[in-house]
N, C-alpha and C positions, 0 to 999 in steps of 0.2 A: 504494499499499500504506500502510495506517495505521501511523504510527510506534509502536513498542513503548513503553508508559509506563515512565518511569524511577522508580527508588526514590529519594525525596528523601534528602538527606544526613543530616538529623536522624533519619530512620527507620533508615538504615543504622547510625548510632551507637546507636540504641536496640536494634537487633538484636545489635550487637557485644557489648553488655552482657548481654542475656538469653541469647544463644546461645554465650556464652563465646568470642567472637572477639577477645579481648584477652589479651595476654601476662600480665597480672596475674591473670587468672581462669581460665587454661587448666586442663584436666583432666590430672591426673598419676597418680591412684590409682583403684582400683575404687570406693572410697567417693565420690571426687569425681564419678566417672561416674554413679553411682547418684543422687547429689544433683542433678546436671545434668539427667538424664532425668526425674526426679521433678518438677523445676521446669518443664521444657518440655512434659512430657506424652508426647511421643513424638519419636524422632530416628532418622535413618538411621545406619548404622554406618560405612561406608567411602566415602561420597560426599564430594566436595570442593566448592570454590567455584563450580564450573561447574554444579552443581545447587542449586536453591533449598531452603531449610528447614534446620532444625537438624541438625547431624551430629556424631557422636562424634569422627570424624577431625579435623574442623575445630576442635572444642573442644580436642582434644589439641594441635593446632598452635598455637592461641590467636591466630589471625590471620585476617582477612577473606579474603585472597587465596590461601589454602592450595590447592595443586594436587597431586594424588596423582602421584608420579614413576612412570616406567615400571618401574624396578627397585625394587619395593616391599620386596623382601627386605633390601636394604641401607639402606633409609630408616629412621632411628630413630623418627620420628613414626608412620609406617605400622606399624612393628613393634610399637610400644607400643600402638597402637589395637587391633591383632590380639590381643596379649596380654590387654589389658583386656576385650575381647569374650569371650575364653575364660573369664576369671575371672568375669565377670557371668553367663554361662551357667551356670557351676557354682554360684554363690551363690544363683541362683534367685529373686531379689527383683524382677526385671523380666522382662516377657514379651519373648522374642526369637524371631523366626521370619522366614521368607521369606513375606511377606504379599501383598497385592494387586499384580498386575502384576510379581511377582517382586522386589518391594522388600524388602530385608532391613532390619528395623526393630526397634527397642526401643520397648516401650510401658510407661509407668508403670501400676501396677495400677488406678489410678482411671480409666484410659482403655480398659481391656480390654472392659468391657460395650458401649461405643459402637462400637468396631471390630468386635466380635463381632456386633452387631445389623446391621451392614452386610454383612460378609463371612463370618460364621460359618455353618456348616452343622450343623443340629441332627440328632440321631439319627434322627428320623422322616423326615428328608429325604435321608438318605445314599444309599439305593438309587436315588433319582431323580437326584441331583446329582453323585455321585462315580463315577469309572470303576471298572471291575472290578478292575484292579490295585490301586488305592487302597483299595478295600473289602477286598481280600485281605490287604494289608499291615496294615490296621487291625484285622482280625479277629485276626491273630496277636499284634499288640501289646496288644490288650485282654486276651488270655490271659496274656501274659508281663509286661506292664506297662512294662518297660524292656529295651531290647535294643541291641546295637551294630549298626552298618550291615550288616556281613557276616553276622551271625547272623540279622538280620531279613530279609535278602535270601534266605538259604538257607531259613529256616523258611516264608516266604511262598510260595516257589517262583517268584518273579518274578526269574529269574536274570539276565535282560538288564539290564546296568548302566543304560542310558539309560531303559528302561522303569521300572525301580525308582526312579531319581531323579525321574522325572516323577510317579510315584505318591506319593512322599514330599512333593515340592513341592506337589502337589495337597492333601495332608492339612494341610500347613503353612498354605496359603492359606485353607483352610476353618477354620482355627483349632481343629484337633483335636489335632495332633501338634506337639511342640516338641523341640528338642535340650536335653538336660539336663546333658551333660558332653562334653568334648573330650579325647581322648587322642592322644599322639603316639608312644608306645612301647607294645608292640613295633612298631606301625604306626599310622598316622593313622586315627582313626575318631571319628565322633559316636556318642553314646548317645542313643537316641530314647525318648521317653515321651509320655504323654498330657497335654495341657495342663490338663485338668480336675484332674489330680492335684496340680498346683502352684498353680492359681488356681481352686479349686472355686467359691467364692462369686461371683467376678467373671464366670466363664464361664456360670454358671447364672442370673445376674441378667437379667431381661427388661426391655428398654427398647424404645420404638418407634423405627422408622427415622427419623422426623422428629426426635425427641429426639437421636438419635445424630448425625445430620448437623449439627444445631445445636451440639452439644457438641464435636465434632471441629473445626468452624469456629471455636468460641470458643477452643479450646486453641491452634490455630494462630495466630489473630489476636492473641491475648494476647502470644505471643512475637514475632510479626512486626511488630506495630504498624500495618501496612498491608499489604494484598495486592492485586496487580495481576491483570488477567484471566488465567485459566489457572494461576496460581501455586499456589493450594491444591490444585487437582486434580492437578497435577504432583507435588507433595510427598506427598499422601496416597494417591493412586491412585483417588480418587473420579472418576466422570464429571463433566464440567464443570457440566451442569445441576444435579446434586445438590450440588455444591460451592456453586453460586450459591444454592440453596434454603437451605443452612445459613447462609450469610452474610446473606441477607435476613432470616432469622429473628432474627439479632442486631441488625440495623437496627430491626426491629419493636419490640424490647424496649428499645431505646435504648443497647444496649451498643456499637454501632458506628454509623458514618455511611457514606453512599455519595456521595462527592464527584464521581464520574464513573461512567458505566456500566461495570460489572465491577470497579470499584475500591472496596474497603471499608477503612475506617480505624477503628481503635480510638478510641472516644470520648476526648476530650482528658483528661478527669478519670481515666479508666481507665488511660490510658497513663502518666500521672504517678504514679498509684498503684502500678502494676506496677514501674516504674523505681525508685520509692522503697523498695519492699520489698527490692530487691536492691542 
């Protein structure tokens, strides 16, 4: 079996700075979180050091080896991440949803067109690509614009909880529906709305799939410094061949180098530039 490539120490230090894995740069407020996600372009919400890529939870912890405890309710860092997530959803400056392969992610507005070009479902494609339950839920939400989970389930007639959840997850993955608020009293509920209501220009902007793959690769590599085989696909949810196409496009324009098969590194001048900016 071929040994798994290791991330060099200097690259880990580069990631520590850009992904806020340092105690001096950890995320403490919603404004910190917005700035962090704007800088990195996209980030997972509650993943820890066992998963690659930028993470809001790891940035809140401010350390490279952060691991989510089993009892998250009593963990102050996990609790703060959850509170910040709710604040960010309500503030509406970042795109938040359960995207490809069920990955719950934040996107900076500048990255929305590229993710949408890869995973979004346009209105003309809905009948062919969405399930009946998803289309039923969407039909109700387009009339009401914003609804709580319970009201949307009742109005859509998709009474089965699991079927309803699958339908909403499908609409989130298609980048059509997003949560717009979270309430805990009198009972826990999300408020659901149409993504185009919050980010009309970004979701209506047309870009080619090749451009989208290149820019998603650029965004990840800028923050990572170097990516090993399968890493970008695992972080973004892209199929590995498409992740490779995006990375090779960066090599072709001189933004990155390929020191070994499947390994892509930010060009040295670019890496120094990014580190210098921060």
